[in-house]
C-alpha positions in Angstrom: -22.2 44.2 51.9 -20.1 41.5 51.7 -22.9 39.1 52.8 -25.2 40.4 49.4 -22.2 40.2 47.0 -21.9 36.4 48.3 -25.7 36.2 47.5 -26.1 38.1 44.1 -23.1 35.4 42.7 -25.0 32.6 44.4 -27.5 33.4 42.3 -26.2 33.5 38.8 -24.6 29.4 39.5 -26.1 27.0 37.1 -28.6 24.6 38.8 -26.9 21.5 39.4 -27.4 20.1 43.1 -28.8 17.0 43.3 -29.1 16.9 39.0 -25.9 15.1 36.7 -25.0 15.7 33.3 -26.8 12.8 31.3 -23.7 11.0 30.1 -23.0 10.2 26.5 -24.1 7.0 24.5 -22.6 4.3 25.0 -21.5 1.1 22.3 -23.6 -2.0 22.8 -22.2 -5.4 22.4 -24.5 -8.5 22.1 -22.7 -12.5 21.6 -19.3 -10.5 21.3 -20.5 -7.7 18.1 -21.1 -4.1 18.7 -24.4 -3.4 17.9 -26.6 -0.7 16.1 -27.0 1.8 19.0 -26.0 4.7 17.2 -28.3 6.8 14.5 -26.0 6.9 11.4 -27.2 10.0 9.7 -26.7 12.1 13.2 -23.0 11.8 12.3 -20.0 14.8 12.2 -18.7 15.1 9.3 -15.2 17.3 8.9 -12.4 17.7 7.2 -8.9 18.2 7.8 -5.3 18.4 6.5 -2.7 16.2 7.8 1.4 17.1 8.2 3.3 14.3 6.0 6.8 14.0 7.0 8.1 13.9 3.4 8.3 16.3 0.6 7.1 13.9 -2.2 6.5 17.1 -4.6 9.9 18.7 -3.6 7.8 22.0 -3.0 10.2 22.7 0.2 7.6 21.9 2.6 5.6 18.8 4.3 2.8 17.2 2.2 -0.7 17.5 3.2 -2.8 14.7 3.6 -7.1 15.4 3.4 -8.8 13.6 5.2 -13.1 13.6 5.9 -13.8 12.7 9.5 -17.1 11.1 10.2 -18.3 9.9 14.1 -21.0 9.9 15.9 -22.6 13.0 17.4 -22.4 11.6 20.8 -18.0 12.2 20.3 -19.2 15.9 21.3 -20.5 14.7 24.3 -16.9 13.3 25.7 -17.7 9.2 24.0 -14.2 8.8 22.7 -14.4 5.7 19.6 -11.8 3.6 17.9 -11.2 4.3 13.6 -12.7 2.5 10.6 -9.6 4.2 8.1 -9.7 3.4 4.9 -6.9 5.4 2.1 -7.1 5.4 -1.2 -6.1 7.3 -4.7 -9.8 7.2 -5.6 -11.8 9.1 -3.7 -11.8 12.5 -6.9 -12.2 10.2 -9.7 -9.3 9.4 -12.7 -7.9 10.4 -15.1 -7.9 9.3 -19.0 -4.8 7.6 -19.5 -3.6 4.9 -22.2 -1.3 2.2 -21.4 1.6 1.1 -22.6 1.8 -0.6 -26.2 1.9 -4.7 -24.9 2.6 -5.5 -28.8 6.0 -4.9 -28.8 9.3 -7.5 -29.8 10.9 -9.4 -26.1 14.3 -7.7 -24.8 17.4 -9.4 -25.2 20.9 -8.0 -24.5 22.4 -7.0 -27.8 19.1 -6.5 -29.4 17.3 -3.3 -30.4 13.1 -3.4 -29.5 10.9 -1.0 -30.9 9.6 1.8 -29.6 6.3 1.2 -27.3 3.3 3.4 -27.9 2.8 6.8 -26.0 0.5 8.1 -23.7 -2.9 10.2 -23.4 -2.0 13.4 -21.3 -3.9 13.7 -18.4 -7.3 15.4 -17.7 -7.8 15.9 -13.8 -11.4 15.5 -12.2 -12.3 17.5 -8.9 -12.6 15.5 -5.7 -16.1 13.9 -4.5 -18.0 15.7 -1.2 -18.7 14.3 0.4 -17.0 10.9 0.4 -18.9 8.1 1.4 -18.6 4.1 1.7 -20.8 1.3 2.2 -19.5 0.3 5.3 -20.0 3.5 6.3 -23.7 3.2 8.3 -22.8 -0.2 9.1 -19.7 1.3 11.6 -20.3 4.1 12.5 -24.1 3.0 14.3 -21.9 0.8 16.0 -19.8 3.1 18.2 -17.5 3.4 15.1 -15.4 6.3 13.5 -14.7 6.3 9.6 -12.2 8.4 8.7 -11.3 8.6 4.6 -7.5 9.5 3.4 -6.7 11.2 -0.1 -3.3 9.6 -1.1 -0.9 11.9 -1.7 -1.0 13.8 -5.2 -5.1 13.2 -5.6 -7.4 15.1 -4.4 -7.8 17.9 -1.8 -3.8 16.5 -0.6 -1.0 17.9 -1.5 2.3 15.8 -3.0 2.7 13.3 -5.8 0.9 9.7 -6.7 4.4 7.3 -6.8 2.3 4.0 -6.9 3.7 2.4 -3.3 6.6 3.8 -2.7 8.1 5.1 1.0 6.4 8.4 0.2 2.5 7.2 -0.6 3.3 5.2 2.8 4.1 7.7 5.2 1.2 10.0 3.9 -1.6 7.2 4.5 1.0 6.5 7.8 0.7 10.1 9.4 -3.2 9.5 9.7 -3.1 7.1 12.2 -0.1 9.3 13.6 -2.5 12.5 14.3 -5.2 9.7 15.5 -2.7 9.3 18.3 -1.9 13.0 18.8 1.9 12.9 17.3 1.3 14.8 14.1 -0.3 17.8 13.9 -3.5 18.9 11.7 -5.8 21.7 10.6 -9.0 22.4 9.6 -10.5 24.2 6.9 -10.1 27.4 8.5 -6.8 26.7 9.2 -7.1 26.1 12.8 -5.7 23.1 14.6 -7.4 19.7 14.4 -7.2 17.3 17.3 -8.7 13.9 17.6 -9.2 14.1 20.9 -12.7 12.1 20.5 -10.3 9.3 19.3 -9.1 6.2 21.6 -6.5 6.1 19.1 -7.0 2.1 18.0 -7.4 1.9 14.3 -7.9 -0.3 12.2 -7.5 0.3 8.3 -10.2 -1.9 5.7 -10.1 -1.5 2.0 -10.1 -3.3 -1.9 -7.4 -3.2 -4.1 -5.8 -0.1 -3.8 -7.3 0.8 -0.9 -6.7 -3.0 0.6 -3.1 -2.5 -0.4 -2.2 0.7 1.5 -3.3 -1.0 4.6 -0.8 -3.8 4.6 1.7 -0.8 3.0 0.6 1.5 6.8 1.1 -2.2 8.8 4.6 -3.1 7.2 5.9 0.3 9.4 5.1 -0.7 12.8 3.3 1.8 13.1 1.8 2.4 16.8 -2.0 2.3 17.2 -2.6 1.2 14.2 -4.5 -2.8 15.7 -5.8 -4.3 13.0 -5.7 -4.5 9.2 -8.3 -5.8 7.1 -7.1 -6.0 3.1 -9.2 -7.0 0.8 -7.7 -8.1 -3.3 -4.5 -6.3 -1.9 -1.1 -6.1 -3.2 1.9 -6.9 -1.0 4.7 -6.6 -3.7 4.4 -4.1 -6.3 6.9 -5.9 -8.7 4.6 -9.1 -9.3 1.7 -7.3 -9.7 4.0 -5.7 -13.1 6.3 -8.2 -13.1 6.6 -11.6 -12.9 10.1 -13.5 -12.5 11.7 -11.1 -15.7 8.2 -10.9 -16.8 6.4 -8.1 -18.0 3.5 -8.8 -17.1 0.0 -7.6 -17.3 -3.2 -7.2 -13.8 -5.9 -9.4 -15.4 -7.8 -7.2 -18.0 -5.5 -4.0 -17.6 -2.9 -4.6 -20.7 -0.3 -2.4 -20.7 -0.8 -0.6 -17.3 2.1 0.2 -15.6 3.2 1.9 -12.0 3.2 5.4 -14.6 0.3 5.4 -15.9 -1.4 4.1 -12.5 0.2 7.4 -10.8 -1.1 9.5 -14.1 -4.2 8.3 -13.7 -4.6 8.9 -10.1 -3.3 12.3 -10.1 -6.2 14.5 -9.4 -5.0 17.2 -7.5 -5.1 20.8 -8.0 -1.1 21.3 -9.1 -1.2 19.1 -12.7 2.5 20.3 -13.5 4.3 19.8 -10.0 4.4 15.9 -10.3 5.0 15.9 -13.6 9.4 15.0 -13.2 8.2 12.9 -10.4 6.0 10.7 -13.0 8.3 10.8 -15.8 10.9 9.2 -12.9 8.5 6.1 -12.6 8.3 6.1 -16.4 12.5 5.8 -16.6 12.4 3.6 -13.1 10.0 0.4 -13.9 12.1 -1.3 -16.6 9.2 -2.9 -19.1 12.7 -3.7 -21.3 14.4 -6.0 -19.2 11.5 -7.0 -16.1 14.7 -7.1 -13.8 13.8 -6.4 -10.0 15.4 -3.6 -9.1 15.7 -1.0 -6.2 12.6 0.6 -7.7 10.4 -2.3 -7.3 12.3 -3.2 -3.5 10.9 -0.1 -1.2 7.3 -1.7 -2.4 7.6 -4.7 -1.3 5.8 -4.6 1.5 6.6 -8.5 2.5 10.4 -6.9 3.1 9.1 -5.0 6.4 6.4 -8.0 7.6 8.6 -8.4 11.0 7.8 -4.9 11.6 3.6 -5.6 11.5 2.0 -5.8 15.1 -1.3 -5.3 13.5 -3.7 -8.1 13.4 -4.6 -9.1 9.4 -7.9 -10.7 8.7 -6.8 -10.9 4.6 -9.6 -11.2 2.2 -8.8 -12.8 -1.4 -10.7 -13.7 -4.3 -9.5 -17.1 -5.8 -10.3 -16.1 -9.1 -9.1 -12.9 -9.7 -6.5 -11.7 -12.0 -6.3 -8.7 -11.1 -4.9 -8.7 -7.8 -3.6 -12.3 -8.3 -3.2 -15.1 -5.4 0.3 -15.0 -5.1 0.2 -11.6 -3.6 -2.1 -13.1 -0.9 -0.5 -16.2 -0.3 2.9 -14.9 0.6 1.4 -12.2 2.5 0.0 -14.8 4.8 2.6 -17.1 4.9 5.5 -14.2 5.8 2.9 -13.2 8.6 2.2 -16.4 9.8 5.9 -16.8 10.3 6.2 -14.1 12.2 3.7 -15.0 14.7 1.6 -12.1 13.3 -2.4 -13.1 14.9 -4.7 -13.4 11.1 -6.9 -15.2 9.7 -8.1 -15.5 5.8 -11.1 -15.3 3.8 -11.0 -16.5 0.4 -13.5 -16.4 -1.8 -15.1 -17.6 -5.3 -15.3 -14.4 -7.4 -12.4 -12.3 -9.0 -11.3 -9.0 -8.1 -14.2 -8.2 -5.5 -15.4 -7.8 -1.8 -17.3 -10.4 -0.1 -19.9 -7.9 1.3 -22.1 -8.9 -1.5 -21.3 -12.4 -1.4 -21.9 -13.7 1.5 -23.4 -10.2 3.3 -24.9 -12.0 6.9 -21.5 -13.8 7.6 -19.0 -11.7 6.6 -20.6 -8.7 8.7 -20.7 -11.6 11.2 -17.0 -11.6 10.9 -16.1 -8.0 10.6 -17.7 -7.3 13.3 -16.5 -9.4 15.5 -12.6 -8.9 14.4 -13.3 -4.9 14.6 -15.2 -5.1 18.0 -12.4 -7.5 19.4 -9.8 -5.6 18.0 -10.3 -1.7 18.5 -12.9 -2.2 21.6 -10.8 -5.2 23.1 -14.3 -7.0 23.3 -13.2 -11.1 24.1 -15.1 -12.8 21.9 -13.0 -15.3 20.9 -12.3 -14.7 17.3 -9.0 -14.9 17.3 -9.5 -18.8 18.8 -12.0 -19.2 16.0 -10.4 -21.5 12.8 -8.3 -19.1 10.5 -9.6 -19.9 7.2 -12.6 -19.4 6.1 -13.2 -21.5 2.5 -15.9 -20.6 -0.3 -16.3 -23.4 -2.2 -17.1 -24.5 -5.9 -20.5 -25.0 -5.4 -20.5 -21.7 -3.6 -20.5 -23.3 0.4 -18.3 -22.4 3.2 -16.1 -24.1 5.4 -14.2 -23.2 7.8 -10.9 -25.0 8.1 -8.0 -25.1 10.8 -5.7 -23.2 8.1 -4.0 -22.2 4.3 -3.1 -23.6 2.6 -5.3 -26.9 4.1 -2.9 -29.0 6.7 -2.2 -32.5 4.9 -1.3 -31.0 1.8 2.0 -32.3 0.0 3.7 -31.7 -3.0 3.2 -34.5 -5.7 5.4 -34.9 -9.0 3.8 -36.0 -12.3 5.0 -35.8 -15.7 3.8 -35.0 -19.6 4.6 -38.0 -21.9 4.4 -37.4 -25.7 1.9 -36.3 -27.9 1.9 -32.5 -26.5 0.6 -31.3 -30.4 -2.3 -33.0 -29.8 -3.1 -34.2 -26.1 0.0 -36.2 -24.5 -0.6 -37.7 -21.0 -0.2 -37.3 -17.8 1.9 -39.7 -15.5 1.5 -39.6 -11.3 3.9 -42.1 -10.9 7.0 -41.7 -13.8 9.3 -40.1 -15.9 9.3 -40.5 -19.4 12.7 -42.4 -19.5 15.7 -41.6 -22.0 17.3 -38.9 -22.1 15.8 -36.8 -25.5 12.0 -37.3 -25.7 11.5 -33.7 -27.3 8.5 -32.2 -28.8 8.4 -28.2 -30.3 5.9 -26.0 -30.3 5.7 -22.2 -32.0 4.5 -18.8 -30.2 1.2 -17.1 -31.7 0.7 -14.3 -29.4 -2.2 -13.3 -31.1 -4.1 -16.4 -29.6 -5.9 -15.8 -26.3 -4.6 -19.6 -24.2 -8.1 -20.5 -24.0 -8.0 -20.7 -27.8 -5.3 -22.9 -27.5 -6.8 -25.0 -25.1 -10.3 -25.7 -27.4 -7.6 -26.6 -30.0 -7.7 -30.7 -31.0 -4.2 -30.3 -32.5 -1.7 -27.5 -32.2 1.8 -26.4 -33.4 1.6 -22.9 -30.6 0.9 -25.2 -27.8 1.8 -28.6 -26.0 -1.2 -29.9 -23.8 -1.3 -32.9 -21.6 -4.0 -34.6 -19.6 -4.6 -37.2 -16.5 -7.0 -39.7 -16.6 -10.5 -38.7 -15.8 -10.3 -38.5 -11.9 -12.2 -41.4 -10.2 -13.0 -39.1 -6.7 -12.7 -35.1 -6.8 -8.5 -34.4 -6.2 -8.0 -31.1 -3.7 -5.3 -28.1 -4.8 -4.4 -26.4 -2.2 -1.2 -23.6 -2.5 0.8 -23.5 -6.1 1.7 -25.7 -8.6 5.5 -25.5 -10.2 5.9 -26.4 -14.0 9.7 -27.6 -13.9 10.6 -27.8 -17.4 13.8 -28.2 -20.1 13.4 -26.1 -22.6 15.6 -24.6 -25.8 15.2 -21.6 -27.6 15.1 -20.7 -31.2 15.6 -16.6 -29.9 17.5 -15.3 -27.4 14.5 -13.7 -26.0 10.9 -15.9 -25.7 8.2 -16.0 -23.1 7.0 -18.2 -20.9 3.6 -19.6 -19.7 2.2 -22.7 -18.0 -1.1 -23.4 -17.3 -3.8 -26.0 -15.7 -6.6 -26.6 -17.1 -10.1 -28.7 -15.6 -11.2 -30.7 -18.4 -15.4 -30.9 -18.1 -16.4 -34.6 -19.7 -18.0 -32.5 -22.0 -14.8 -31.1 -23.7 -15.3 -27.4 -21.7 -12.1 -26.9 -20.0 -12.0 -23.9 -17.6 -7.8 -22.6 -16.4 -7.6 -23.5 -13.0 -4.0 -21.5 -12.7 -1.3 -20.3 -14.3 2.2 -18.8 -14.8 4.5 -17.0 -16.4 8.6 -16.6 -16.6 11.7 -14.5 -18.5 14.0 -17.3 -19.7 16.1 -15.0 -19.2 15.6 -14.2 -15.9 16.2 -18.3 -14.7 18.4 -17.8 -11.8 17.0 -14.8 -10.6 14.3 -12.0 -11.1 16.9 -9.7 -10.7 19.1 -10.4 -13.5 18.8 -10.7 -16.7 21.3 -13.8 -18.5 21.0 -13.7 -22.5 20.1 -16.9 -24.1 21.9 -19.3 -26.3 19.6 -20.7 -29.3 19.6 -24.3 -29.7 21.1 -25.0 -25.5 18.9 -26.4 -23.0 17.9 -24.4 -20.2 15.9 -25.5 -16.7 13.1 -23.3 -16.4 10.9 -23.5 -13.5 7.6 -21.7 -13.2 5.6 -21.2 -10.3 2.0 -21.1 -10.7 -0.7 -19.0 -9.0 -1.8 -20.0 -5.9 -5.1 -21.3 -5.7 -7.7 -23.5 -3.6 -9.5 -25.4 -6.6 -11.7 -29.5 -5.9 -11.4 -30.9 -9.6 -14.5 -33.2 -9.5 -14.7 -36.7 -10.3 -15.1 -37.2 -13.9 -12.6 -34.6 -14.7 -9.1 -34.5 -16.6 -5.9 -32.2 -14.7 -4.0 -31.0 -18.1 -1.0 -29.0 -18.6 -0.5 -26.0 -21.1 3.0 -24.8 -22.1 2.9 -21.9 -24.2 5.4 -19.2 -25.4 3.2 -16.1 -25.0 -0.2 -15.5 -23.4 -1.5 -13.2 -24.8 -3.9 -12.2 -22.3 -1.1 -11.1 -19.6 2.2 -11.2 -20.9 4.3 -9.0 -24.0 3.1 -10.3 -27.5 6.0 -10.2 -29.6 5.5 -11.2 -33.3 4.4 -15.1 -34.1 7.5 -17.7 -34.9 9.4 -17.7 -31.9 10.1 -22.3 -31.1 10.2 -23.5 -27.9 11.4 -27.1 -27.5 10.6 -29.1 -24.3 12.9 -32.0 -23.5 9.9 -34.1 -21.3 12.7 -36.7 -20.4 13.9 -33.1 -18.0 10.9 -32.1 -17.1 7.3 -32.3 -14.1 5.0 -30.8 -12.9 4.3 -30.1 -9.0 1.4 -30.4 -7.6 -0.3 -29.5 -3.9 -2.4 -32.2 -3.4 -4.5 -32.3 -0.1 -3.7 -35.8 1.1 -0.2 -36.3 -1.2 0.5 -39.0 -3.0 -2.2 -41.2 -2.2 -4.8 -38.6 -2.5 -3.6 -38.4 -6.1 -3.0 -42.1 -7.5 -6.1 -43.0 -5.5 -7.9 -40.4 -8.3 -5.9 -41.7 -11.2 -4.5 -45.0 -10.5 
């Protein structure tokens, strides 16, 4: 009887003797790069809601981050893969929101300023389903999962959008925590969702706001975030919407601010719960003084650069006037100073992804980067030149680092004649104690219009001689000005121009300041009309080659129509040239500059 039962039990067992379960497909690497061995159409897509340890909408419950996971089907057979993660507030689209009025008078202590224009109420839109990305098929075909996370207050996430603050960072970080088993998540049925298919190694990547969130999450030092690829990304929100005390626009978005952006991305279903939060942004962002306050300090990721252990491949357009180049330059310098593994890509486009500029070279770099930091492939990417730069003729060069080695600061000096065009002397300042030239503000004129005038009372313009040989600027220029004002408030705008032999000009760089913040971006100090002050203006960092035959020009204006607030015309500025200089970051230093201009 016992033998019969034993035989019956054996008969019901699966026939595995002499066979082995097929091993799951595995990633393949050739030349240090992951190869497309998986079918990008054969993937598992799932929606999950990750618990974030923050209550940004103040409803008494932890916020939930909606994420979509797209992973190779081989992960069902036991293959564990790393993740390329893009967090974004934009997956559900945006709302119709009006920007702030910028045609307003400037603030001065004791003086009133007119009210700003109203904002339009928001109208929600539904989340995009499914979420997709131009890199999705590329990565899933090569053995990476792709995860999309919706920012708090957007799409199917709960919580509130707060434009760069700690709550937003915690929300984005929670997905990395989930991938490493440190927080919970549920699927669409309410069942627990586990990332048991993931190695936990995560790389964040994205463009603009989607590139800013990697900077934010990396600044928390979260375990499992091995690398980030921030493209056209913000590292300090103050310098996105302000500059040295001045209220300054992101290029093309005059009047946008932290509250407007939050209103734009506020696409969760509940249209009222976040109203007090967004109203708080309007109150605390301070479009009146433009001062650096605690509101902006918590949105400055450079404060926490010492916590960053993820490697960083920073990418930025040299002609990006939306997220300006100071965002990448100061972040990159801080990363280097703290020993973070780093590389930088600088291209000649604007606010853009290099995918469409040099797809083959870019994807090869990106592949090697992710293969090394997420799969541990020893392909030497970390030992390659730290800087890849696209030149003005659209060629690409690799260099040891950036700014270019061998670059040093060189002072040059404007000489009288600025209403038409004064000279720039590369050796000597104007002698004496008082060589004063004046301009009157006219915010209705653009910088390009002012630069094109043969003579103008609304700007001062100074030029070098024609360059005998090319001159390279690599880094940030600075104007040190001796200025007096005829009223207690005024904008100050400093511009570097390239003047071609045919007379046309091109803006190389520009910078802005509020002279009331002359000692600190955090402190407004009154101006006494008629008194001369030392005013420094940092221009946006650039890497630029002035061609032989071209002239380098410096333009001083008050308002910059496309970037600053635009008060009524008339503010008078008086520049004392005997105490004024412009410092240029010249590759090759003084010898190179003097060889070009004599």
